[in-house]
VOTI-814012 format. One line per field, with one value per atom (N, C-alpha, C): x, y, z; residue in three letters; atom name. Coordinates in steps of 0.2 Angstrom, whole numbers. Example, Ala and Ser with C-alpha at 12.3 -4.5 7.8 and 13.67 -1.06 7.14 Angstrom:
xx	(66, 62, 66, 64, 68, 64);
yy	(-28, -22, -16, -11, -5, 0);
zz	(39, 39, 39, 35, 36, 39);
aa	(ALA, ALA, ALA, SER, SER, SER);
at	(N, CA, C, N, CA, C);
END
This chain:
xx	(-366, -367, -360, -358, -350, -351, -350, -350, -344, -345, -343, -335, -335, -325, -323, -328, -328, -322, -326, -324, -318, -317, -311, -304, -306, -300, -298, -304, -300, -298, -298, -295, -288, -289, -283, -275, -281, -278, -276, -278, -277, -273, -274, -267, -260, -258, -254, -250, -254, -254, -249, -250, -250, -240, -238, -230, -225, -228, -222, -222, -225, -223, -215, -213, -209, -213, -205, -205, -204, -208, -205, -209, -205, -207, -215, -213, -223, -223, -221, -224, -216, -218, -212, -214, -208, -207, -212, -217, -221, -228, -230, -233, -238, -245, -254, -257, -263, -265, -274, -279, -284, -288, -291, -292, -299, -302, -309, -310, -311, -311, -318, -318, -325, -323, -325, -321, -330, -324, -328, -324, -331, -325, -328, -323, -327, -327, -332, -335, -331, -335, -333, -336, -337, -343, -340, -347, -347, -349, -351, -350, -348, -345, -341, -345, -352, -358, -365, -367, -371, -380, -381, -388, -392, -397, -406, -400, -395, -394, -387, -386, -383, -376, -372, -367, -367, -370, -370, -365, -364, -357, -360, -356, -355, -354, -361, -358, -354, -352, -349, -353, -350, -354, -347, -351, -349, -346, -339, -337, -333, -334, -333, -331, -327, -324, -320, -316, -312, -305, -298, -292, -289, -285, -280, -275, -267, -261, -258, -252, -247, -239, -234, -229, -223, -223, -213, -210, -208, -202, -205, -202, -203, -208, -203, -206, -212, -210, -214, -219, -225, -231, -235, -241, -246, -252, -257, -262, -270, -272, -279, -287, -289, -295, -301, -309, -315, -317, -320, -325, -333, -335, -341, -343, -346, -349, -353, -358, -368, -370, -367, -367, -374, -374, -380, -375, -383, -378, -382, -379, -381, -381, -385, -387, -388, -395, -400, -407, -409, -415, -420, -422, -426, -425, -421, -420, -412, -412, -406, -407, -401, -404, -398, -399, -395, -390, -382, -380, -372, -374, -368, -362, -357, -350, -344, -344, -342, -333, -328, -322, -316, -314, -307, -300, -298, -288, -283, -278, -274, -268, -262, -260, -253, -248, -240, -239, -238, -238, -229, -228, -221, -222, -218, -221, -214, -212, -207, -207, -201, -198, -203, -204, -210, -207, -203, -201, -203, -207, -209, -219, -220, -227, -232, -230, -231, -228, -232, -228, -232, -232, -232, -229, -235, -233, -236, -233, -237, -240, -247, -243, -248, -249, -251, -253, -256, -261, -267, -268, -272, -280, -285, -291, -296, -302, -310, -315, -319, -323, -332, -337, -342, -348, -353, -360, -363, -369, -374, -381, -383, -390, -395, -397, -405, -408, -408, -411, -409, -409, -405, -406, -401, -400, -404, -410, -414, -415, -412, -412, -408, -408, -406, -399, -397, -391, -388, -389, -387, -382, -386, -383, -387, -386, -390, -395, -397, -407, -408, -414, -413, -410, -409, -406, -407, -402, -406, -398, -395, -388, -388, -384, -385, -377, -378, -371, -370, -361, -356, -347, -344, -340, -333, -329, -321, -314, -309, -303, -301, -297, -298, -290, -286, -280, -280, -276, -275, -269, -268, -262, -261, -259, -260, -255, -256, -250, -255, -253, -258, -251, -255, -252, -254, -250, -255, -249, -253, -252, -254, -250, -251, -251, -256, -260, -257, -257, -255, -249, -247, -244, -246, -253, -256, -263, -265, -272, -268, -270, -269, -276, -273, -276, -273, -278, -277, -278, -276, -277, -275, -278, -278, -280, -278, -279, -277, -282, -278, -281, -278, -283, -285, -292, -292, -294, -293, -295, -298, -307, -313, -311, -312, -311, -317, -320, -330, -333, -338, -343, -349, -351, -359, -358, -363, -359, -361, -362, -363, -360, -354, -355, -351, -347, -342, -338, -333, -329, -325, -317, -314, -314, -315, -317, -309, -307, -304, -307, -306, -308, -301, -305, -304, -305, -302, -303, -300, -306, -299, -301, -299, -301, -298, -301, -301, -302, -296, -299, -297, -300, -297, -291, -286, -284, -278, -279, -278, -272, -266, -260, -259, -258, -254, -249);
yy	(-11, -18, -21, -24, -30, -35, -37, -45, -49, -54, -60, -60, -58, -56, -51, -44, -39, -38, -45, -46, -50, -53, -58, -52, -46, -44, -39, -40, -33, -38, -44, -49, -47, -51, -50, -44, -38, -33, -30, -33, -32, -35, -41, -46, -45, -39, -40, -35, -31, -25, -23, -30, -33, -34, -36, -40, -37, -29, -24, -25, -29, -31, -33, -30, -33, -39, -45, -52, -55, -61, -65, -73, -77, -84, -85, -89, -91, -98, -104, -108, -112, -115, -120, -130, -130, -138, -142, -150, -150, -145, -140, -137, -138, -139, -138, -135, -132, -128, -130, -127, -126, -124, -122, -117, -118, -111, -112, -105, -108, -106, -103, -99, -97, -93, -95, -92, -93, -93, -94, -100, -105, -108, -109, -106, -108, -115, -116, -120, -122, -128, -129, -134, -136, -140, -147, -148, -156, -160, -160, -167, -166, -170, -171, -173, -170, -171, -165, -164, -160, -163, -159, -163, -160, -158, -157, -149, -152, -148, -144, -142, -139, -143, -142, -144, -140, -144, -143, -141, -137, -135, -134, -136, -134, -127, -123, -115, -112, -107, -104, -105, -104, -102, -102, -102, -103, -108, -108, -115, -114, -116, -117, -124, -122, -130, -128, -135, -134, -136, -134, -140, -137, -146, -144, -148, -146, -145, -146, -151, -152, -152, -151, -143, -153, -153, -159, -153, -149, -145, -137, -134, -126, -127, -128, -126, -130, -137, -143, -146, -147, -149, -154, -158, -161, -159, -156, -154, -156, -159, -161, -157, -157, -151, -157, -151, -155, -149, -148, -143, -143, -140, -143, -136, -135, -131, -134, -129, -130, -127, -129, -127, -129, -130, -132, -133, -137, -138, -133, -130, -124, -126, -123, -123, -130, -134, -138, -131, -136, -136, -135, -140, -140, -135, -131, -128, -131, -126, -128, -133, -136, -142, -140, -142, -139, -147, -146, -149, -149, -152, -152, -156, -152, -151, -155, -160, -162, -163, -164, -163, -168, -168, -171, -172, -169, -168, -169, -170, -171, -171, -161, -161, -160, -160, -157, -149, -147, -139, -136, -134, -130, -122, -121, -113, -108, -103, -101, -95, -92, -88, -90, -93, -95, -94, -90, -87, -78, -78, -72, -71, -68, -64, -66, -65, -64, -71, -77, -84, -86, -85, -90, -97, -98, -106, -107, -115, -115, -125, -128, -134, -138, -144, -150, -154, -158, -165, -167, -174, -175, -179, -181, -181, -184, -184, -187, -182, -184, -180, -183, -181, -183, -180, -179, -177, -178, -174, -175, -171, -171, -170, -170, -165, -164, -169, -170, -174, -178, -180, -184, -177, -180, -176, -177, -174, -179, -176, -179, -173, -181, -176, -180, -182, -186, -185, -188, -187, -186, -192, -198, -203, -207, -205, -211, -213, -205, -204, -202, -204, -199, -204, -202, -203, -199, -202, -200, -202, -196, -195, -193, -198, -196, -195, -192, -191, -195, -195, -198, -197, -200, -199, -200, -196, -198, -194, -196, -191, -189, -179, -175, -173, -170, -165, -158, -157, -148, -147, -138, -139, -129, -125, -118, -114, -107, -105, -100, -99, -96, -92, -90, -85, -85, -83, -84, -78, -73, -68, -68, -69, -70, -66, -64, -57, -59, -65, -65, -74, -74, -80, -86, -86, -93, -90, -85, -84, -80, -84, -80, -80, -76, -75, -78, -80, -84, -82, -81, -82, -88, -92, -98, -98, -98, -100, -105, -111, -114, -116, -121, -125, -133, -135, -141, -145, -151, -156, -162, -160, -165, -170, -177, -183, -184, -185, -183, -183, -179, -180, -184, -187, -189, -194, -199, -207, -209, -206, -205, -199, -198, -192, -190, -192, -188, -185, -178, -176, -172, -173, -171, -163, -158, -151, -149, -145, -141, -131, -135, -127, -126, -116, -115, -111, -110, -108, -104, -96, -93, -94, -93, -93, -90, -86, -81, -87, -87, -91, -89, -93, -90, -94, -97, -103, -100, -108, -107, -111, -109, -114, -117, -122, -125, -130);
zz	(-200, -198, -201, -196, -198, -199, -206, -210, -207, -207, -202, -206, -214, -217, -212, -210, -207, -202, -196, -190, -192, -193, -198, -198, -201, -205, -199, -196, -188, -185, -184, -181, -182, -188, -190, -191, -191, -188, -180, -178, -170, -169, -171, -168, -171, -178, -180, -177, -175, -173, -166, -162, -156, -156, -164, -163, -160, -161, -157, -147, -146, -139, -136, -132, -127, -129, -131, -130, -124, -120, -116, -116, -111, -115, -118, -119, -122, -121, -128, -129, -126, -122, -119, -120, -120, -120, -115, -117, -112, -109, -114, -111, -116, -115, -116, -118, -123, -127, -125, -125, -129, -129, -134, -140, -144, -141, -148, -152, -155, -162, -169, -169, -174, -179, -186, -194, -198, -203, -209, -214, -216, -223, -229, -235, -240, -245, -246, -251, -256, -261, -268, -271, -279, -282, -275, -277, -270, -278, -283, -287, -293, -297, -305, -310, -307, -314, -313, -315, -317, -314, -311, -307, -308, -313, -313, -322, -323, -328, -322, -318, -314, -309, -307, -300, -296, -289, -284, -279, -278, -273, -263, -261, -253, -252, -250, -248, -244, -243, -239, -231, -228, -219, -212, -207, -204, -201, -199, -196, -187, -185, -176, -173, -168, -166, -159, -155, -151, -155, -152, -151, -147, -146, -140, -142, -139, -142, -136, -138, -134, -139, -135, -137, -135, -140, -138, -136, -139, -138, -137, -138, -138, -145, -151, -157, -159, -158, -161, -158, -158, -156, -161, -156, -161, -157, -161, -161, -164, -159, -160, -164, -166, -169, -170, -168, -167, -172, -176, -180, -182, -182, -186, -191, -195, -200, -202, -204, -205, -208, -216, -222, -225, -234, -237, -243, -247, -255, -257, -262, -267, -274, -277, -286, -287, -282, -284, -287, -293, -296, -288, -287, -281, -274, -274, -268, -264, -258, -257, -250, -250, -243, -238, -233, -228, -228, -227, -222, -218, -211, -208, -207, -208, -207, -202, -201, -195, -198, -193, -196, -190, -189, -186, -187, -183, -187, -183, -185, -179, -185, -181, -187, -182, -184, -184, -184, -180, -178, -177, -180, -178, -177, -171, -170, -170, -173, -177, -170, -168, -163, -155, -152, -148, -143, -141, -132, -136, -139, -140, -139, -137, -135, -145, -148, -153, -155, -161, -161, -167, -173, -180, -181, -185, -183, -193, -192, -198, -196, -200, -199, -202, -203, -208, -206, -208, -204, -208, -206, -210, -203, -206, -202, -206, -202, -208, -206, -210, -212, -214, -207, -209, -214, -216, -220, -216, -216, -213, -216, -224, -226, -224, -222, -222, -224, -230, -235, -242, -244, -251, -256, -261, -267, -272, -274, -279, -286, -292, -298, -304, -309, -314, -316, -320, -320, -328, -334, -341, -339, -346, -347, -342, -336, -329, -327, -329, -327, -320, -314, -309, -304, -299, -295, -288, -284, -276, -273, -270, -266, -260, -256, -249, -247, -240, -238, -236, -236, -236, -229, -227, -223, -227, -225, -231, -227, -230, -224, -230, -225, -227, -224, -228, -229, -226, -224, -222, -220, -221, -221, -221, -218, -214, -211, -212, -207, -201, -198, -192, -186, -182, -177, -170, -164, -159, -153, -153, -149, -141, -137, -128, -126, -122, -120, -111, -109, -104, -105, -101, -99, -103, -99, -101, -104, -107, -112, -119, -124, -129, -135, -139, -145, -151, -156, -163, -169, -176, -181, -185, -188, -191, -200, -204, -212, -214, -217, -219, -225, -232, -234, -231, -236, -233, -240, -242, -245, -243, -244, -243, -249, -247, -252, -252, -252, -249, -244, -249, -241, -246, -251, -253, -256, -260, -258, -266, -269, -277, -281, -288, -294, -286, -282, -278, -281, -280, -281, -275, -276, -268, -270, -264, -262, -260, -263, -262, -257, -250, -246, -245, -242, -238, -230, -224, -218, -215, -213, -208, -202, -197, -190, -185, -181, -174, -168, -163, -157, -151, -145, -137, -140, -133, -132, -125, -119, -111, -112, -111, -110, -103, -101, -93, -93);
aa	(MET, MET, MET, LEU, LEU, LEU, THR, THR, THR, LYS, LYS, LYS, GLN, GLN, GLN, SER, SER, SER, VAL, VAL, VAL, ILE, ILE, ILE, GLY, GLY, GLY, LEU, LEU, LEU, ALA, ALA, ALA, THR, THR, THR, MET, MET, MET, GLY, GLY, GLY, VAL, VAL, VAL, LEU, LEU, LEU, SER, SER, SER, LEU, LEU, LEU, ALA, ALA, ALA, ALA, ALA, ALA, VAL, VAL, VAL, PRO, PRO, PRO, ALA, ALA, ALA, MET, MET, MET, ALA, ALA, ALA, GLN, GLN, GLN, VAL, VAL, VAL, THR, THR, THR, ALA, ALA, ALA, GLY, GLY, GLY, SER, SER, SER, GLN, GLN, GLN, GLU, GLU, GLU, VAL, VAL, VAL, HIS, HIS, HIS, ALA, ALA, ALA, TYR, TYR, TYR, VAL, VAL, VAL, GLY, GLY, GLY, GLU, GLU, GLU, ALA, ALA, ALA, PHE, PHE, PHE, GLY, GLY, GLY, ASP, ASP, ASP, ASP, ASP, ASP, LEU, LEU, LEU, SER, SER, SER, ASP, ASP, ASP, ARG, ARG, ARG, ARG, ARG, ARG, ILE, ILE, ILE, ASP, ASP, ASP, GLY, GLY, GLY, ARG, ARG, ARG, VAL, VAL, VAL, PRO, PRO, PRO, GLU, GLU, GLU, LEU, LEU, LEU, ASP, ASP, ASP, ASP, ASP, ASP, ASP, ASP, ASP, VAL, VAL, VAL, THR, THR, THR, TYR, TYR, TYR, GLY, GLY, GLY, LEU, LEU, LEU, ARG, ARG, ARG, TYR, TYR, TYR, GLY, GLY, GLY, TYR, TYR, TYR, ASN, ASN, ASN, PHE, PHE, PHE, THR, THR, THR, ASP, ASP, ASP, SER, SER, SER, TRP, TRP, TRP, GLY, GLY, GLY, LEU, LEU, LEU, GLU, GLU, GLU, PHE, PHE, PHE, SER, SER, SER, LEU, LEU, LEU, GLY, GLY, GLY, GLN, GLN, GLN, THR, THR, THR, ASN, ASN, ASN, SER, SER, SER, ALA, ALA, ALA, VAL, VAL, VAL, THR, THR, THR, GLY, GLY, GLY, LEU, LEU, LEU, ALA, ALA, ALA, GLY, GLY, GLY, GLY, GLY, GLY, ASP, ASP, ASP, ILE, ILE, ILE, ASP, ASP, ASP, LEU, LEU, LEU, ASP, ASP, ASP, LEU, LEU, LEU, THR, THR, THR, THR, THR, THR, PHE, PHE, PHE, ASP, ASP, ASP, VAL, VAL, VAL, ASP, ASP, ASP, ALA, ALA, ALA, ILE, ILE, ILE, TYR, TYR, TYR, HIS, HIS, HIS, PHE, PHE, PHE, ASN, ASN, ASN, PRO, PRO, PRO, SER, SER, SER, SER, SER, SER, ARG, ARG, ARG, PHE, PHE, PHE, VAL, VAL, VAL, PRO, PRO, PRO, TYR, TYR, TYR, VAL, VAL, VAL, LEU, LEU, LEU, ALA, ALA, ALA, GLY, GLY, GLY, ILE, ILE, ILE, GLY, GLY, GLY, TYR, TYR, TYR, ALA, ALA, ALA, SER, SER, SER, ALA, ALA, ALA, ASP, ASP, ASP, LEU, LEU, LEU, ASP, ASP, ASP, ARG, ARG, ARG, PRO, PRO, PRO, ILE, ILE, ILE, ALA, ALA, ALA, GLY, GLY, GLY, THR, THR, THR, VAL, VAL, VAL, SER, SER, SER, GLY, GLY, GLY, VAL, VAL, VAL, GLY, GLY, GLY, PRO, PRO, PRO, VAL, VAL, VAL, ARG, ARG, ARG, ILE, ILE, ILE, LYS, LYS, LYS, ASP, ASP, ASP, ASP, ASP, ASP, SER, SER, SER, GLY, GLY, GLY, PHE, PHE, PHE, THR, THR, THR, LEU, LEU, LEU, ASN, ASN, ASN, ALA, ALA, ALA, GLY, GLY, GLY, VAL, VAL, VAL, GLY, GLY, GLY, ALA, ALA, ALA, LYS, LYS, LYS, TYR, TYR, TYR, PHE, PHE, PHE, ILE, ILE, ILE, THR, THR, THR, ASP, ASP, ASP, ASN, ASN, ASN, VAL, VAL, VAL, SER, SER, SER, LEU, LEU, LEU, ARG, ARG, ARG, LEU, LEU, LEU, ASP, ASP, ASP, ALA, ALA, ALA, ARG, ARG, ARG, TYR, TYR, TYR, ARG, ARG, ARG, CYS, CYS, CYS, LEU, LEU, LEU, ASP, ASP, ASP, LYS, LYS, LYS, ILE, ILE, ILE, VAL, VAL, VAL, ASP, ASP, ASP, ARG, ARG, ARG, PHE, PHE, PHE, ASP, ASP, ASP, ASP, ASP, ASP, SER, SER, SER, LEU, LEU, LEU, ASN, ASN, ASN, THR, THR, THR, PHE, PHE, PHE, GLU, GLU, GLU, THR, THR, THR, THR, THR, THR, PHE, PHE, PHE, GLY, GLY, GLY, VAL, VAL, VAL, GLY, GLY, GLY, PHE, PHE, PHE, GLN, GLN, GLN, PHE, PHE, PHE);
at	(N, CA, C, N, CA, C, N, CA, C, N, CA, C, N, CA, C, N, CA, C, N, CA, C, N, CA, C, N, CA, C, N, CA, C, N, CA, C, N, CA, C, N, CA, C, N, CA, C, N, CA, C, N, CA, C, N, CA, C, N, CA, C, N, CA, C, N, CA, C, N, CA, C, N, CA, C, N, CA, C, N, CA, C, N, CA, C, N, CA, C, N, CA, C, N, CA, C, N, CA, C, N, CA, C, N, CA, C, N, CA, C, N, CA, C, N, CA, C, N, CA, C, N, CA, C, N, CA, C, N, CA, C, N, CA, C, N, CA, C, N, CA, C, N, CA, C, N, CA, C, N, CA, C, N, CA, C, N, CA, C, N, CA, C, N, CA, C, N, CA, C, N, CA, C, N, CA, C, N, CA, C, N, CA, C, N, CA, C, N, CA, C, N, CA, C, N, CA, C, N, CA, C, N, CA, C, N, CA, C, N, CA, C, N, CA, C, N, CA, C, N, CA, C, N, CA, C, N, CA, C, N, CA, C, N, CA, C, N, CA, C, N, CA, C, N, CA, C, N, CA, C, N, CA, C, N, CA, C, N, CA, C, N, CA, C, N, CA, C, N, CA, C, N, CA, C, N, CA, C, N, CA, C, N, CA, C, N, CA, C, N, CA, C, N, CA, C, N, CA, C, N, CA, C, N, CA, C, N, CA, C, N, CA, C, N, CA, C, N, CA, C, N, CA, C, N, CA, C, N, CA, C, N, CA, C, N, CA, C, N, CA, C, N, CA, C, N, CA, C, N, CA, C, N, CA, C, N, CA, C, N, CA, C, N, CA, C, N, CA, C, N, CA, C, N, CA, C, N, CA, C, N, CA, C, N, CA, C, N, CA, C, N, CA, C, N, CA, C, N, CA, C, N, CA, C, N, CA, C, N, CA, C, N, CA, C, N, CA, C, N, CA, C, N, CA, C, N, CA, C, N, CA, C, N, CA, C, N, CA, C, N, CA, C, N, CA, C, N, CA, C, N, CA, C, N, CA, C, N, CA, C, N, CA, C, N, CA, C, N, CA, C, N, CA, C, N, CA, C, N, CA, C, N, CA, C, N, CA, C, N, CA, C, N, CA, C, N, CA, C, N, CA, C, N, CA, C, N, CA, C, N, CA, C, N, CA, C, N, CA, C, N, CA, C, N, CA, C, N, CA, C, N, CA, C, N, CA, C, N, CA, C, N, CA, C, N, CA, C, N, CA, C, N, CA, C, N, CA, C, N, CA, C, N, CA, C, N, CA, C, N, CA, C, N, CA, C, N, CA, C, N, CA, C, N, CA, C, N, CA, C, N, CA, C, N, CA, C, N, CA, C, N, CA, C, N, CA, C, N, CA, C, N, CA, C, N, CA, C, N, CA, C, N, CA, C, N, CA, C, N, CA, C, N, CA, C, N, CA, C, N, CA, C, N, CA, C, N, CA, C, N, CA, C, N, CA, C, N, CA, C, N, CA, C, N, CA, C, N, CA, C, N, CA, C, N, CA, C, N, CA, C, N, CA, C, N, CA, C, N, CA, C, N, CA, C, N, CA, C, N, CA, C, N, CA, C, N, CA, C, N, CA, C, N, CA, C, N, CA, C);
END
């Protein structure tokens, strides 16, 4: 059975293997793009304190969402992304707790070789992240005593690299890998999270 990592790996090889196809104009000034994507989000420690002697973590899980981009020039564009990760808090004495993470990003994107079918790019931007815990995290923190930690929201920064391959003048396949910093997603004893995302998507340009 194929795992999520295997699917992403096969998609990567597939996109890279298409780079040898003859070039033709693709990303152009004034064009717009809409993308749907799915992939894997890799978590990090959730808190700067131990709860019941353990540090809770944001689990690795599937992430998915939509992106809209506007290209001001052949190379430069602006992209808006709305993403959802249905994850969980692990490492708790009482068992895992479901956590849904919603992110909204605004990114500047720079396309290399925009006149080709195969278009690598880099991007970076800022956004907002909101967490939804299934129930509060309850336990004991050394030096503090019993605590109940609820979900919260905060800013997020992201930067990444990727590539688009246009299978027609309007339809593209896209592979994306990015680093994401989450300011906080819980309301007490929070710690900034350093996470990573790898995604594969399909886009339409008009």
